[in-house]
PDBQT receptor file of N, H, CA, C and O in Angstrom, charges set to zero:
ATOM      1  N   UNK A   1      22.707 407.923 -58.212  1.00  0.00    +0.000 N 
ATOM      2  CA  UNK A   1      23.666 407.535 -57.209  1.00  0.00    +0.000 C 
ATOM      3  C   UNK A   1      24.343 406.219 -57.611  1.00  0.00    +0.000 C 
ATOM      4  O   UNK A   1      25.544 406.054 -57.396  1.00  0.00    +0.000 OA
ATOM      5  N   UNK A   2      23.586 405.284 -58.190  1.00  0.00    +0.000 N 
ATOM      6  H   UNK A   2      22.611 405.418 -58.365  1.00  0.00    +0.000 HD
ATOM      7  CA  UNK A   2      24.177 404.014 -58.609  1.00  0.00    +0.000 C 
ATOM      8  C   UNK A   2      25.324 404.260 -59.568  1.00  0.00    +0.000 C 
ATOM      9  O   UNK A   2      26.351 403.583 -59.511  1.00  0.00    +0.000 OA
ATOM     10  N   UNK A   3      25.144 405.241 -60.459  1.00  0.00    +0.000 N 
ATOM     11  H   UNK A   3      24.310 405.791 -60.505  1.00  0.00    +0.000 HD
ATOM     12  CA  UNK A   3      26.186 405.544 -61.427  1.00  0.00    +0.000 C 
ATOM     13  C   UNK A   3      27.458 406.000 -60.720  1.00  0.00    +0.000 C 
ATOM     14  O   UNK A   3      28.561 405.718 -61.186  1.00  0.00    +0.000 OA
ATOM     15  N   UNK A   4      27.311 406.700 -59.603  1.00  0.00    +0.000 N 
ATOM     16  H   UNK A   4      26.414 406.929 -59.225  1.00  0.00    +0.000 HD
ATOM     17  CA  UNK A   4      28.472 407.203 -58.860  1.00  0.00    +0.000 C 
ATOM     18  C   UNK A   4      29.210 406.100 -58.116  1.00  0.00    +0.000 C 
ATOM     19  O   UNK A   4      30.440 406.070 -58.101  1.00  0.00    +0.000 OA
ATOM     20  N   UNK A   5      28.457 405.192 -57.499  1.00  0.00    +0.000 N 
ATOM     21  H   UNK A   5      27.457 405.216 -57.511  1.00  0.00    +0.000 HD
ATOM     22  CA  UNK A   5      29.084 404.199 -56.617  1.00  0.00    +0.000 C 
ATOM     23  C   UNK A   5      29.063 402.781 -57.168  1.00  0.00    +0.000 C 
ATOM     24  O   UNK A   5      29.883 401.957 -56.764  1.00  0.00    +0.000 OA
ATOM     25  N   UNK A   6      28.155 402.480 -58.072  1.00  0.00    +0.000 N 
ATOM     26  H   UNK A   6      27.489 403.149 -58.400  1.00  0.00    +0.000 HD
ATOM     27  CA  UNK A   6      27.998 401.113 -58.565  1.00  0.00    +0.000 C 
ATOM     28  C   UNK A   6      29.195 400.568 -59.305  1.00  0.00    +0.000 C 
ATOM     29  O   UNK A   6      29.438 399.361 -59.297  1.00  0.00    +0.000 OA
ATOM     30  N   UNK A   7      29.950 401.448 -59.949  1.00  0.00    +0.000 N 
ATOM     31  H   UNK A   7      29.753 402.428 -59.956  1.00  0.00    +0.000 HD
ATOM     32  CA  UNK A   7      31.098 400.997 -60.730  1.00  0.00    +0.000 C 
ATOM     33  C   UNK A   7      32.318 400.721 -59.865  1.00  0.00    +0.000 C 
ATOM     34  O   UNK A   7      33.245 400.042 -60.303  1.00  0.00    +0.000 OA
ATOM     35  N   UNK A   8      32.328 401.239 -58.645  1.00  0.00    +0.000 N 
ATOM     36  H   UNK A   8      31.574 401.791 -58.289  1.00  0.00    +0.000 HD
ATOM     37  CA  UNK A   8      33.489 401.067 -57.765  1.00  0.00    +0.000 C 
ATOM     38  C   UNK A   8      34.601 402.061 -58.031  1.00  0.00    +0.000 C 
ATOM     39  O   UNK A   8      35.638 402.012 -57.369  1.00  0.00    +0.000 OA
ATOM     40  N   UNK A   9      34.413 402.968 -58.988  1.00  0.00    +0.000 N 
ATOM     41  H   UNK A   9      33.571 403.008 -59.526  1.00  0.00    +0.000 HD
ATOM     42  CA  UNK A   9      35.441 403.943 -59.323  1.00  0.00    +0.000 C 
ATOM     43  C   UNK A   9      35.766 404.896 -58.194  1.00  0.00    +0.000 C 
ATOM     44  O   UNK A   9      36.873 405.432 -58.136  1.00  0.00    +0.000 OA
ATOM     45  N   UNK A  10      34.826 405.116 -57.298  1.00  0.00    +0.000 N 
ATOM     46  H   UNK A  10      33.927 404.681 -57.344  1.00  0.00    +0.000 HD
ATOM     47  CA  UNK A  10      35.054 406.041 -56.179  1.00  0.00    +0.000 C 
ATOM     48  C   UNK A  10      36.119 405.547 -55.210  1.00  0.00    +0.000 C 
ATOM     49  O   UNK A  10      36.687 406.340 -54.459  1.00  0.00    +0.000 OA
ATOM     50  N   UNK A  11      36.394 404.251 -55.218  1.00  0.00    +0.000 N 
ATOM     51  H   UNK A  11      35.932 403.607 -55.828  1.00  0.00    +0.000 HD
ATOM     52  CA  UNK A  11      37.388 403.677 -54.303  1.00  0.00    +0.000 C 
ATOM     53  C   UNK A  11      38.772 404.260 -54.567  1.00  0.00    +0.000 C 
ATOM     54  O   UNK A  11      39.600 404.315 -53.657  1.00  0.00    +0.000 OA
ATOM     55  N   UNK A  12      39.033 404.691 -55.790  1.00  0.00    +0.000 N 
ATOM     56  H   UNK A  12      38.361 404.645 -56.528  1.00  0.00    +0.000 HD
ATOM     57  CA  UNK A  12      40.361 405.187 -56.148  1.00  0.00    +0.000 C 
ATOM     58  C   UNK A  12      40.493 406.694 -55.967  1.00  0.00    +0.000 C 
ATOM     59  O   UNK A  12      41.543 407.258 -56.277  1.00  0.00    +0.000 OA
ATOM     60  N   UNK A  13      39.456 407.355 -55.476  1.00  0.00    +0.000 N 
ATOM     61  H   UNK A  13      38.603 406.897 -55.224  1.00  0.00    +0.000 HD
ATOM     62  CA  UNK A  13      39.525 408.797 -55.247  1.00  0.00    +0.000 C 
ATOM     63  C   UNK A  13      40.335 409.109 -53.999  1.00  0.00    +0.000 C 
ATOM     64  O   UNK A  13      40.432 408.298 -53.078  1.00  0.00    +0.000 OA
ATOM     65  N   UNK A  14      40.913 410.305 -53.990  1.00  0.00    +0.000 N 
ATOM     66  H   UNK A  14      40.834 410.965 -54.737  1.00  0.00    +0.000 HD
ATOM     67  CA  UNK A  14      41.679 410.759 -52.838  1.00  0.00    +0.000 C 
ATOM     68  C   UNK A  14      40.732 410.910 -51.642  1.00  0.00    +0.000 C 
ATOM     69  O   UNK A  14      39.589 411.333 -51.819  1.00  0.00    +0.000 OA
ATOM     70  N   UNK A  15      41.171 410.583 -50.471  1.00  0.00    +0.000 N 
ATOM     71  H   UNK A  15      42.100 410.240 -50.327  1.00  0.00    +0.000 HD
ATOM     72  CA  UNK A  15      40.403 410.683 -49.225  1.00  0.00    +0.000 C 
ATOM     73  C   UNK A  15      39.261 409.682 -49.133  1.00  0.00    +0.000 C 
ATOM     74  O   UNK A  15      38.347 409.870 -48.330  1.00  0.00    +0.000 OA
ATOM     75  N   UNK A  16      39.291 408.627 -49.933  1.00  0.00    +0.000 N 
ATOM     76  H   UNK A  16      40.034 408.475 -50.585  1.00  0.00    +0.000 HD
ATOM     77  CA  UNK A  16      38.291 407.562 -49.842  1.00  0.00    +0.000 C 
ATOM     78  C   UNK A  16      38.998 406.292 -49.402  1.00  0.00    +0.000 C 
ATOM     79  O   UNK A  16      39.989 405.883 -50.007  1.00  0.00    +0.000 OA
ATOM     80  N   UNK A  17      38.491 405.677 -48.358  1.00  0.00    +0.000 N 
ATOM     81  H   UNK A  17      37.685 406.009 -47.867  1.00  0.00    +0.000 HD
ATOM     82  CA  UNK A  17      39.055 404.425 -47.856  1.00  0.00    +0.000 C 
ATOM     83  C   UNK A  17      38.071 403.315 -48.176  1.00  0.00    +0.000 C 
ATOM     84  O   UNK A  17      36.890 403.414 -47.842  1.00  0.00    +0.000 OA
ATOM     85  N   UNK A  18      38.542 402.274 -48.810  1.00  0.00    +0.000 N 
ATOM     86  H   UNK A  18      39.501 402.194 -49.082  1.00  0.00    +0.000 HD
ATOM     87  CA  UNK A  18      37.686 401.131 -49.115  1.00  0.00    +0.000 C 
ATOM     88  C   UNK A  18      37.916 400.006 -48.109  1.00  0.00    +0.000 C 
ATOM     89  O   UNK A  18      39.054 399.599 -47.876  1.00  0.00    +0.000 OA
ATOM     90  N   UNK A  19      36.851 399.513 -47.524  1.00  0.00    +0.000 N 
ATOM     91  H   UNK A  19      35.926 399.843 -47.714  1.00  0.00    +0.000 HD
ATOM     92  CA  UNK A  19      36.937 398.405 -46.569  1.00  0.00    +0.000 C 
ATOM     93  C   UNK A  19      36.086 397.259 -47.093  1.00  0.00    +0.000 C 
ATOM     94  O   UNK A  19      35.019 397.479 -47.666  1.00  0.00    +0.000 OA
ATOM     95  N   UNK A  20      36.559 396.043 -46.896  1.00  0.00    +0.000 N 
ATOM     96  H   UNK A  20      37.425 395.864 -46.430  1.00  0.00    +0.000 HD
ATOM     97  CA  UNK A  20      35.766 394.879 -47.300  1.00  0.00    +0.000 C 
ATOM     98  C   UNK A  20      36.052 393.720 -46.351  1.00  0.00    +0.000 C 
ATOM     99  O   UNK A  20      37.061 393.704 -45.645  1.00  0.00    +0.000 OA
ATOM    100  N   UNK A  21      35.158 392.771 -46.354  1.00  0.00    +0.000 N 
ATOM    101  H   UNK A  21      34.339 392.784 -46.927  1.00  0.00    +0.000 HD
ATOM    102  CA  UNK A  21      35.283 391.570 -45.518  1.00  0.00    +0.000 C 
ATOM    103  C   UNK A  21      35.384 391.902 -44.025  1.00  0.00    +0.000 C 
ATOM    104  O   UNK A  21      36.077 391.215 -43.274  1.00  0.00    +0.000 OA
ATOM    105  N   UNK A  22      34.690 392.955 -43.607  1.00  0.00    +0.000 N 
ATOM    106  H   UNK A  22      34.127 393.513 -44.217  1.00  0.00    +0.000 HD
ATOM    107  CA  UNK A  22      34.652 393.331 -42.194  1.00  0.00    +0.000 C 
ATOM    108  C   UNK A  22      33.231 393.166 -41.685  1.00  0.00    +0.000 C 
ATOM    109  O   UNK A  22      32.280 393.430 -42.420  1.00  0.00    +0.000 OA
ATOM    110  N   UNK A  23      33.069 392.736 -40.446  1.00  0.00    +0.000 N 
ATOM    111  H   UNK A  23      33.842 392.521 -39.848  1.00  0.00    +0.000 HD
ATOM    112  CA  UNK A  23      31.718 392.686 -39.874  1.00  0.00    +0.000 C 
ATOM    113  C   UNK A  23      31.454 393.907 -38.991  1.00  0.00    +0.000 C 
ATOM    114  O   UNK A  23      30.332 394.112 -38.526  1.00  0.00    +0.000 OA
ATOM    115  N   UNK A  24      32.502 394.724 -38.762  1.00  0.00    +0.000 N 
ATOM    116  H   UNK A  24      33.413 394.557 -39.140  1.00  0.00    +0.000 HD
ATOM    117  CA  UNK A  24      32.362 395.908 -37.910  1.00  0.00    +0.000 C 
ATOM    118  C   UNK A  24      33.515 396.874 -38.175  1.00  0.00    +0.000 C 
ATOM    119  O   UNK A  24      34.642 396.453 -38.434  1.00  0.00    +0.000 OA
ATOM    120  N   UNK A  25      33.220 398.181 -38.107  1.00  0.00    +0.000 N 
ATOM    121  H   UNK A  25      32.305 398.523 -37.896  1.00  0.00    +0.000 HD
ATOM    122  CA  UNK A  25      34.284 399.181 -38.103  1.00  0.00    +0.000 C 
ATOM    123  C   UNK A  25      33.812 400.423 -37.356  1.00  0.00    +0.000 C 
ATOM    124  O   UNK A  25      32.614 400.635 -37.168  1.00  0.00    +0.000 OA
ATOM    125  N   UNK A  26      34.764 401.230 -36.939  1.00  0.00    +0.000 N 
ATOM    126  H   UNK A  26      35.737 401.058 -37.092  1.00  0.00    +0.000 HD
ATOM    127  CA  UNK A  26      34.474 402.404 -36.119  1.00  0.00    +0.000 C 
ATOM    128  C   UNK A  26      35.140 403.635 -36.735  1.00  0.00    +0.000 C 
ATOM    129  O   UNK A  26      36.259 403.557 -37.243  1.00  0.00    +0.000 OA
ATOM    130  N   UNK A  27      34.448 404.757 -36.684  1.00  0.00    +0.000 N 
ATOM    131  H   UNK A  27      33.540 404.820 -36.271  1.00  0.00    +0.000 HD
ATOM    132  CA  UNK A  27      34.987 406.031 -37.150  1.00  0.00    +0.000 C 
ATOM    133  C   UNK A  27      34.968 406.986 -35.961  1.00  0.00    +0.000 C 
ATOM    134  O   UNK A  27      33.933 407.171 -35.320  1.00  0.00    +0.000 OA
ATOM    135  N   UNK A  28      36.113 407.589 -35.672  1.00  0.00    +0.000 N 
ATOM    136  H   UNK A  28      36.954 407.439 -36.193  1.00  0.00    +0.000 HD
ATOM    137  CA  UNK A  28      36.208 408.543 -34.568  1.00  0.00    +0.000 C 
ATOM    138  C   UNK A  28      36.671 409.875 -35.135  1.00  0.00    +0.000 C 
ATOM    139  O   UNK A  28      37.724 409.961 -35.766  1.00  0.00    +0.000 OA
ATOM    140  N   UNK A  29      35.878 410.907 -34.904  1.00  0.00    +0.000 N 
ATOM    141  H   UNK A  29      35.023 410.836 -34.391  1.00  0.00    +0.000 HD
ATOM    142  CA  UNK A  29      36.192 412.233 -35.411  1.00  0.00    +0.000 C 
ATOM    143  C   UNK A  29      36.825 413.117 -34.353  1.00  0.00    +0.000 C 
ATOM    144  O   UNK A  29      36.825 412.786 -33.168  1.00  0.00    +0.000 OA
ATOM    145  N   UNK A  30      37.361 414.234 -34.790  1.00  0.00    +0.000 N 
ATOM    146  H   UNK A  30      37.361 414.503 -35.753  1.00  0.00    +0.000 HD
ATOM    147  CA  UNK A  30      37.995 415.182 -33.871  1.00  0.00    +0.000 C 
ATOM    148  C   UNK A  30      36.967 415.974 -33.078  1.00  0.00    +0.000 C 
ATOM    149  O   UNK A  30      37.270 416.488 -32.001  1.00  0.00    +0.000 OA
ATOM    150  N   UNK A  31      35.745 416.073 -33.611  1.00  0.00    +0.000 N 
ATOM    151  H   UNK A  31      35.499 415.655 -34.486  1.00  0.00    +0.000 HD
ATOM    152  CA  UNK A  31      34.686 416.809 -32.923  1.00  0.00    +0.000 C 
ATOM    153  C   UNK A  31      33.340 416.191 -33.299  1.00  0.00    +0.000 C 
ATOM    154  O   UNK A  31      33.234 415.527 -34.330  1.00  0.00    +0.000 OA
ATOM    155  N   UNK A  32      32.328 416.397 -32.489  1.00  0.00    +0.000 N 
ATOM    156  H   UNK A  32      32.414 416.937 -31.651  1.00  0.00    +0.000 HD
ATOM    157  CA  UNK A  32      31.012 415.802 -32.754  1.00  0.00    +0.000 C 
ATOM    158  C   UNK A  32      30.386 416.316 -34.058  1.00  0.00    +0.000 C 
ATOM    159  O   UNK A  32      30.573 417.469 -34.447  1.00  0.00    +0.000 OA
ATOM    160  N   UNK A  33      29.643 415.430 -34.714  1.00  0.00    +0.000 N 
ATOM    161  H   UNK A  33      29.491 414.494 -34.398  1.00  0.00    +0.000 HD
ATOM    162  CA  UNK A  33      28.904 415.755 -35.930  1.00  0.00    +0.000 C 
ATOM    163  C   UNK A  33      27.428 415.431 -35.712  1.00  0.00    +0.000 C 
ATOM    164  O   UNK A  33      27.103 414.535 -34.934  1.00  0.00    +0.000 OA
ATOM    165  N   UNK A  34      26.526 416.155 -36.392  1.00  0.00    +0.000 N 
ATOM    166  H   UNK A  34      26.790 416.883 -37.024  1.00  0.00    +0.000 HD
ATOM    167  CA  UNK A  34      25.095 415.856 -36.269  1.00  0.00    +0.000 C 
ATOM    168  C   UNK A  34      24.795 414.440 -36.766  1.00  0.00    +0.000 C 
ATOM    169  O   UNK A  34      25.372 413.986 -37.754  1.00  0.00    +0.000 OA
ATOM    170  N   UNK A  35      23.901 413.759 -36.080  1.00  0.00    +0.000 N 
ATOM    171  H   UNK A  35      23.433 414.128 -35.277  1.00  0.00    +0.000 HD
ATOM    172  CA  UNK A  35      23.528 412.386 -36.421  1.00  0.00    +0.000 C 
ATOM    173  C   UNK A  35      22.032 412.298 -36.665  1.00  0.00    +0.000 C 
ATOM    174  O   UNK A  35      21.229 412.807 -35.884  1.00  0.00    +0.000 OA
ATOM    175  N   UNK A  36      21.666 411.637 -37.775  1.00  0.00    +0.000 N 
ATOM    176  H   UNK A  36      22.318 411.224 -38.410  1.00  0.00    +0.000 HD
ATOM    177  CA  UNK A  36      20.264 411.368 -38.090  1.00  0.00    +0.000 C 
ATOM    178  C   UNK A  36      20.071 409.872 -38.231  1.00  0.00    +0.000 C 
ATOM    179  O   UNK A  36      20.924 409.182 -38.789  1.00  0.00    +0.000 OA
ATOM    180  N   UNK A  37      18.960 409.368 -37.731  1.00  0.00    +0.000 N 
ATOM    181  H   UNK A  37      18.267 409.928 -37.277  1.00  0.00    +0.000 HD
ATOM    182  CA  UNK A  37      18.554 407.979 -37.923  1.00  0.00    +0.000 C 
ATOM    183  C   UNK A  37      17.161 407.985 -38.515  1.00  0.00    +0.000 C 
ATOM    184  O   UNK A  37      16.236 408.545 -37.926  1.00  0.00    +0.000 OA
ATOM    185  N   UNK A  38      17.002 407.372 -39.669  1.00  0.00    +0.000 N 
ATOM    186  H   UNK A  38      17.753 406.917 -40.148  1.00  0.00    +0.000 HD
ATOM    187  CA  UNK A  38      15.721 407.361 -40.385  1.00  0.00    +0.000 C 
ATOM    188  C   UNK A  38      15.176 408.765 -40.576  1.00  0.00    +0.000 C 
ATOM    189  O   UNK A  38      13.964 408.973 -40.521  1.00  0.00    +0.000 OA
ATOM    190  N   UNK A  39      16.065 409.735 -40.799  1.00  0.00    +0.000 N 
ATOM    191  H   UNK A  39      17.049 409.566 -40.843  1.00  0.00    +0.000 HD
ATOM    192  CA  UNK A  39      15.652 411.102 -41.054  1.00  0.00    +0.000 C 
ATOM    193  C   UNK A  39      15.401 411.944 -39.819  1.00  0.00    +0.000 C 
ATOM    194  O   UNK A  39      15.100 413.133 -39.935  1.00  0.00    +0.000 OA
ATOM    195  N   UNK A  40      15.518 411.356 -38.643  1.00  0.00    +0.000 N 
ATOM    196  H   UNK A  40      15.762 410.391 -38.549  1.00  0.00    +0.000 HD
ATOM    197  CA  UNK A  40      15.278 412.096 -37.399  1.00  0.00    +0.000 C 
ATOM    198  C   UNK A  40      16.606 412.471 -36.742  1.00  0.00    +0.000 C 
ATOM    199  O   UNK A  40      17.498 411.634 -36.601  1.00  0.00    +0.000 OA
ATOM    200  N   UNK A  41      16.724 413.732 -36.344  1.00  0.00    +0.000 N 
ATOM    201  H   UNK A  41      16.000 414.412 -36.458  1.00  0.00    +0.000 HD
ATOM    202  CA  UNK A  41      17.911 414.206 -35.637  1.00  0.00    +0.000 C 
ATOM    203  C   UNK A  41      17.941 413.572 -34.245  1.00  0.00    +0.000 C 
ATOM    204  O   UNK A  41      16.965 413.645 -33.500  1.00  0.00    +0.000 OA
ATOM    205  N   UNK A  42      19.076 412.947 -33.902  1.00  0.00    +0.000 N 
ATOM    206  H   UNK A  42      19.869 412.888 -34.508  1.00  0.00    +0.000 HD
ATOM    207  CA  UNK A  42      19.182 412.280 -32.600  1.00  0.00    +0.000 C 
ATOM    208  C   UNK A  42      20.324 412.837 -31.746  1.00  0.00    +0.000 C 
ATOM    209  O   UNK A  42      20.603 412.311 -30.668  1.00  0.00    +0.000 OA
ATOM    210  N   UNK A  43      20.980 413.887 -32.217  1.00  0.00    +0.000 N 
ATOM    211  H   UNK A  43      20.753 414.314 -33.093  1.00  0.00    +0.000 HD
ATOM    212  CA  UNK A  43      22.045 414.494 -31.434  1.00  0.00    +0.000 C 
ATOM    213  C   UNK A  43      23.346 414.579 -32.204  1.00  0.00    +0.000 C 
ATOM    214  O   UNK A  43      23.377 414.422 -33.424  1.00  0.00    +0.000 OA
ATOM    215  N   UNK A  44      24.414 414.827 -31.477  1.00  0.00    +0.000 N 
ATOM    216  H   UNK A  44      24.389 414.954 -30.485  1.00  0.00    +0.000 HD
ATOM    217  CA  UNK A  44      25.743 414.927 -32.076  1.00  0.00    +0.000 C 
ATOM    218  C   UNK A  44      26.666 413.910 -31.430  1.00  0.00    +0.000 C 
ATOM    219  O   UNK A  44      26.630 413.694 -30.218  1.00  0.00    +0.000 OA
ATOM    220  N   UNK A  45      27.486 413.294 -32.253  1.00  0.00    +0.000 N 
ATOM    221  H   UNK A  45      27.515 413.470 -33.237  1.00  0.00    +0.000 HD
ATOM    222  CA  UNK A  45      28.431 412.276 -31.789  1.00  0.00    +0.000 C 
ATOM    223  C   UNK A  45      29.769 412.460 -32.483  1.00  0.00    +0.000 C 
ATOM    224  O   UNK A  45      29.821 412.950 -33.611  1.00  0.00    +0.000 OA
ATOM    225  N   UNK A  46      30.846 412.075 -31.825  1.00  0.00    +0.000 N 
ATOM    226  H   UNK A  46      30.804 411.677 -30.908  1.00  0.00    +0.000 HD
ATOM    227  CA  UNK A  46      32.178 412.088 -32.430  1.00  0.00    +0.000 C 
ATOM    228  C   UNK A  46      32.632 410.672 -32.777  1.00  0.00    +0.000 C 
ATOM    229  O   UNK A  46      33.615 410.498 -33.498  1.00  0.00    +0.000 OA
ATOM    230  N   UNK A  47      31.933 409.668 -32.276  1.00  0.00    +0.000 N 
ATOM    231  H   UNK A  47      31.134 409.809 -31.691  1.00  0.00    +0.000 HD
ATOM    232  CA  UNK A  47      32.297 408.264 -32.504  1.00  0.00    +0.000 C 
ATOM    233  C   UNK A  47      31.112 407.536 -33.121  1.00  0.00    +0.000 C 
ATOM    234  O   UNK A  47      29.995 407.600 -32.609  1.00  0.00    +0.000 OA
ATOM    235  N   UNK A  48      31.367 406.844 -34.226  1.00  0.00    +0.000 N 
ATOM    236  H   UNK A  48      32.274 406.792 -34.643  1.00  0.00    +0.000 HD
ATOM    237  CA  UNK A  48      30.328 406.078 -34.907  1.00  0.00    +0.000 C 
ATOM    238  C   UNK A  48      30.809 404.648 -35.092  1.00  0.00    +0.000 C 
ATOM    239  O   UNK A  48      31.941 404.419 -35.517  1.00  0.00    +0.000 OA
ATOM    240  N   UNK A  49      29.966 403.705 -34.780  1.00  0.00    +0.000 N 
ATOM    241  H   UNK A  49      29.046 403.891 -34.434  1.00  0.00    +0.000 HD
ATOM    242  CA  UNK A  49      30.283 402.289 -34.975  1.00  0.00    +0.000 C 
ATOM    243  C   UNK A  49      29.291 401.716 -35.982  1.00  0.00    +0.000 C 
ATOM    244  O   UNK A  49      28.080 401.878 -35.837  1.00  0.00    +0.000 OA
ATOM    245  N   UNK A  50      29.815 401.052 -36.992  1.00  0.00    +0.000 N 
ATOM    246  H   UNK A  50      30.799 400.921 -37.110  1.00  0.00    +0.000 HD
ATOM    247  CA  UNK A  50      29.008 400.437 -38.036  1.00  0.00    +0.000 C 
ATOM    248  C   UNK A  50      29.219 398.933 -37.976  1.00  0.00    +0.000 C 
ATOM    249  O   UNK A  50      30.350 398.463 -37.847  1.00  0.00    +0.000 OA
ATOM    250  N   UNK A  51      28.142 398.187 -38.068  1.00  0.00    +0.000 N 
ATOM    251  H   UNK A  51      27.224 398.568 -38.173  1.00  0.00    +0.000 HD
ATOM    252  CA  UNK A  51      28.260 396.731 -38.068  1.00  0.00    +0.000 C 
ATOM    253  C   UNK A  51      27.255 396.135 -39.038  1.00  0.00    +0.000 C 
ATOM    254  O   UNK A  51      26.245 396.754 -39.375  1.00  0.00    +0.000 OA
ATOM    255  N   UNK A  52      27.548 394.933 -39.475  1.00  0.00    +0.000 N 
ATOM    256  H   UNK A  52      28.368 394.430 -39.202  1.00  0.00    +0.000 HD
ATOM    257  CA  UNK A  52      26.655 394.237 -40.396  1.00  0.00    +0.000 C 
ATOM    258  C   UNK A  52      25.877 393.163 -39.648  1.00  0.00    +0.000 C 
ATOM    259  O   UNK A  52      26.268 392.720 -38.568  1.00  0.00    +0.000 OA
ATOM    260  N   UNK A  53      24.787 392.767 -40.242  1.00  0.00    +0.000 N 
ATOM    261  H   UNK A  53      24.469 393.127 -41.120  1.00  0.00    +0.000 HD
ATOM    262  CA  UNK A  53      23.968 391.691 -39.690  1.00  0.00    +0.000 C 
ATOM    263  C   UNK A  53      23.875 390.602 -40.768  1.00  0.00    +0.000 C 
ATOM    264  O   UNK A  53      22.949 390.617 -41.579  1.00  0.00    +0.000 OA
ATOM    265  N   UNK A  54      24.815 389.671 -40.784  1.00  0.00    +0.000 N 
ATOM    266  H   UNK A  54      25.567 389.659 -40.125  1.00  0.00    +0.000 HD
ATOM    267  CA  UNK A  54      24.827 388.633 -41.815  1.00  0.00    +0.000 C 
ATOM    268  C   UNK A  54      23.503 387.883 -41.886  1.00  0.00    +0.000 C 
ATOM    269  O   UNK A  54      22.902 387.556 -40.863  1.00  0.00    +0.000 OA
ATOM    270  N   UNK A  55      23.063 387.618 -43.104  1.00  0.00    +0.000 N 
ATOM    271  H   UNK A  55      23.551 387.884 -43.935  1.00  0.00    +0.000 HD
ATOM    272  CA  UNK A  55      21.833 386.864 -43.371  1.00  0.00    +0.000 C 
ATOM    273  C   UNK A  55      20.581 387.555 -42.824  1.00  0.00    +0.000 C 
ATOM    274  O   UNK A  55      19.576 386.892 -42.567  1.00  0.00    +0.000 OA
ATOM    275  N   UNK A  56      20.629 388.875 -42.645  1.00  0.00    +0.000 N 
ATOM    276  H   UNK A  56      21.446 389.414 -42.854  1.00  0.00    +0.000 HD
ATOM    277  CA  UNK A  56      19.474 389.608 -42.114  1.00  0.00    +0.000 C 
ATOM    278  C   UNK A  56      18.397 389.823 -43.171  1.00  0.00    +0.000 C 
ATOM    279  O   UNK A  56      17.228 390.001 -42.831  1.00  0.00    +0.000 OA
ATOM    280  N   UNK A  57      18.774 389.808 -44.444  1.00  0.00    +0.000 N 
ATOM    281  H   UNK A  57      19.724 389.663 -44.721  1.00  0.00    +0.000 HD
ATOM    282  CA  UNK A  57      17.817 390.025 -45.530  1.00  0.00    +0.000 C 
ATOM    283  C   UNK A  57      17.738 388.812 -46.431  1.00  0.00    +0.000 C 
ATOM    284  O   UNK A  57      18.736 388.138 -46.688  1.00  0.00    +0.000 OA
ATOM    285  N   UNK A  58      16.550 388.550 -46.898  1.00  0.00    +0.000 N 
ATOM    286  H   UNK A  58      15.739 389.098 -46.689  1.00  0.00    +0.000 HD
ATOM    287  CA  UNK A  58      16.353 387.515 -47.914  1.00  0.00    +0.000 C 
ATOM    288  C   UNK A  58      16.020 388.212 -49.219  1.00  0.00    +0.000 C 
ATOM    289  O   UNK A  58      15.051 388.968 -49.290  1.00  0.00    +0.000 OA
ATOM    290  N   UNK A  59      16.811 387.966 -50.252  1.00  0.00    +0.000 N 
ATOM    291  H   UNK A  59      17.599 387.352 -50.194  1.00  0.00    +0.000 HD
ATOM    292  CA  UNK A  59      16.582 388.588 -51.548  1.00  0.00    +0.000 C 
ATOM    293  C   UNK A  59      15.872 387.614 -52.467  1.00  0.00    +0.000 C 
ATOM    294  O   UNK A  59      16.255 386.449 -52.576  1.00  0.00    +0.000 OA
ATOM    295  N   UNK A  60      14.846 388.099 -53.118  1.00  0.00    +0.000 N 
ATOM    296  H   UNK A  60      14.535 389.045 -53.030  1.00  0.00    +0.000 HD
ATOM    297  CA  UNK A  60      14.101 387.304 -54.079  1.00  0.00    +0.000 C 
ATOM    298  C   UNK A  60      14.403 387.818 -55.474  1.00  0.00    +0.000 C 
ATOM    299  O   UNK A  60      14.371 389.024 -55.717  1.00  0.00    +0.000 OA
ATOM    300  N   UNK A  61      14.694 386.918 -56.379  1.00  0.00    +0.000 N 
ATOM    301  H   UNK A  61      14.720 385.938 -56.182  1.00  0.00    +0.000 HD
ATOM    302  CA  UNK A  61      15.010 387.339 -57.753  1.00  0.00    +0.000 C 
ATOM    303  C   UNK A  61      13.894 386.959 -58.689  1.00  0.00    +0.000 C 
ATOM    304  O   UNK A  61      13.975 387.228 -59.887  1.00  0.00    +0.000 OA
TER     305      UNK A  61
């Protein structure tokens, strides 16, 4: 998967939208889609909201 997305080449594909420097975005579909959280089915939704949690992780090198 890293090979597919790590290079950033997918950003230039048709039907791919690249977003950056956003703390939140929303996707609204024409009809509900199945939703899974941590592998568990939780229902169907037509609206999805994605947000970031700045400084939520500490990375050790």
